[in-house]
KOLTORLUM-387820 format. One line per 10 residues: their letters; for each residue x, y, z of C-alpha. Coordinates in steps of 0.001 Angstrom, whole numbers, plus 500000, padded with zeros to 6 digits. Layout:
<nodes>
a = X:Y:Z ~ ...
</nodes>
This chain:
<nodes>
mnqsaldqvf = 500000:500000:500000 ~ 501476:503361:499010 ~ 501992:506410:501248 ~ 499003:508297:499851 ~ 496656:505385:500539 ~ 498016:505015:504070 ~ 497538:508742:504710 ~ 493918:508373:503623 ~ 493337:505427:505975 ~ 495043:506859:509044
tqdyldtllp = 493004:510022:509447 ~ 492353:511294:512937 ~ 488680:510376:512565 ~ 489658:506769:511794 ~ 492141:506631:514679 ~ 489410:507916:516997 ~ 487296:504901:515998 ~ 490175:502606:516968 ~ 490608:504334:520334 ~ 487529:506424:521170
ketsdhffea = 487985:509404:523485 ~ 485887:507788:526240 ~ 488358:504886:526457 ~ 490520:506909:528886 ~ 487661:507247:531356 ~ 486709:503569:531000 ~ 490367:502584:531508 ~ 490615:504524:534773 ~ 487218:503320:535977 ~ 488482:499752:535532
lygdasdgay = 491870:500553:537098 ~ 490851:502758:540022 ~ 487064:502563:540202 ~ 486707:506249:539308 ~ 487549:507948:536015 ~ 488404:511204:537802 ~ 491431:509506:539397 ~ 493114:509215:535997 ~ 496144:511436:535426 ~ 496022:511493:531620
dihlefisah = 493925:511061:528511 ~ 494976:508456:525957 ~ 495004:509643:522347 ~ 496066:507610:519298 ~ 498135:509468:516685 ~ 499527:508567:513244 ~ 503253:509339:513115 ~ 504575:507886:509851 ~ 504600:505048:507366 ~ 507696:503958:505456
dkrivlafnl = 509716:500831:504639 ~ 506747:498555:505387 ~ 506388:500016:508898 ~ 503541:502099:510236 ~ 504273:504085:513370 ~ 501404:505184:515557 ~ 501631:506581:519069 ~ 499584:506383:522208 ~ 499871:509935:523525 ~ 499328:510209:527260
ikrpkkclvc = 498198:513790:527785 ~ 498201:515145:531328 ~ 494836:516064:532766 ~ 494487:519405:534578 ~ 495694:519370:538178 ~ 497161:515868:537793 ~ 500747:514640:537744 ~ 501651:512682:534631 ~ 505206:512088:535848 ~ 503884:510557:539085
sltyglptvf = 501534:508121:537346 ~ 503998:505323:536533 ~ 503639:505466:532760 ~ 506780:503397:532170 ~ 504933:500128:532844 ~ 502091:500949:530482 ~ 503398:499260:527315 ~ 503020:495896:529057 ~ 499587:496849:530405 ~ 498355:498211:527059
trhplinikg = 499509:495041:525261 ~ 497067:492932:527279 ~ 494332:495311:528451 ~ 490914:494509:526934 ~ 489785:498160:526932 ~ 492795:499260:524898 ~ 492352:496116:522760 ~ 495406:496339:520533 ~ 494627:493001:518862 ~ 491205:494403:517948
mvkkieeqgi = 492837:497553:516564 ~ 495159:495480:514401 ~ 492195:493442:513115 ~ 490320:496651:512183 ~ 493414:497997:510417 ~ 493688:494765:508436 ~ 490047:495198:507410 ~ 491269:498331:505584 ~ 493392:496114:503305 ~ 496629:496534:505260
kikkwqlgdt = 498254:493195:506082 ~ 500100:493313:509406 ~ 502924:490804:509891 ~ 503620:491795:513506 ~ 503144:494646:515951 ~ 504841:495847:519114 ~ 504810:498699:521567 ~ 507977:500637:522281 ~ 509098:501989:525632 ~ 507345:505004:527116
eensdslhvi = 509018:508251:526051 ~ 508772:511242:528368 ~ 508433:514137:525915 ~ 507478:516675:528587 ~ 505774:516943:531975 ~ 502443:517003:530150 ~ 503042:514442:527377 ~ 504353:510893:527469 ~ 504305:508773:524309 ~ 504172:505021:523750
pffldme = 505215:504160:520172 ~ 503059:501547:518422 ~ 504873:499830:515554 ~ 503021:497878:512865 ~ 505136:495908:510402 ~ 503344:495224:507116 ~ 503714:492101:505004
</nodes>
C-alpha cells in the first residue's frame, strides 16, 4: 500500500474509531474505580509510514491538576499490550480490514516528551 493510501486510511477520525475518546475514562474506571482519578487522557496518533512500517503513538496527555510524571507510565506498554479496553489486537484486526496486512506489531518503551506528554510508540510491520 502506498503512502498516499496510508495517509487516507490513518486520518484522525479513523484513529478515533480505533481508540475512542471515552476509552481513557473507561480505563481509569476499571483501574481505580473512578475515572476522575486518571492522570492522563489516551490519544492515538499517526506518526509515519515507510519501509513497510507504520508508526502510531499512544499519547498520554496530562489532565488538569494531575501529575503525569507521578503516574507510573513506564509500565504501560506491558499493560496496554494485554488490556481489553485498549484492545490492541482488535485495533490490528480493524486495520487489516482496511486492506493493510500486518505481519507483527509491538509497543515501544514510554518516552517522556514533557511533563504534560508521554508517548508510547506503536509499531506495525506490514507484510
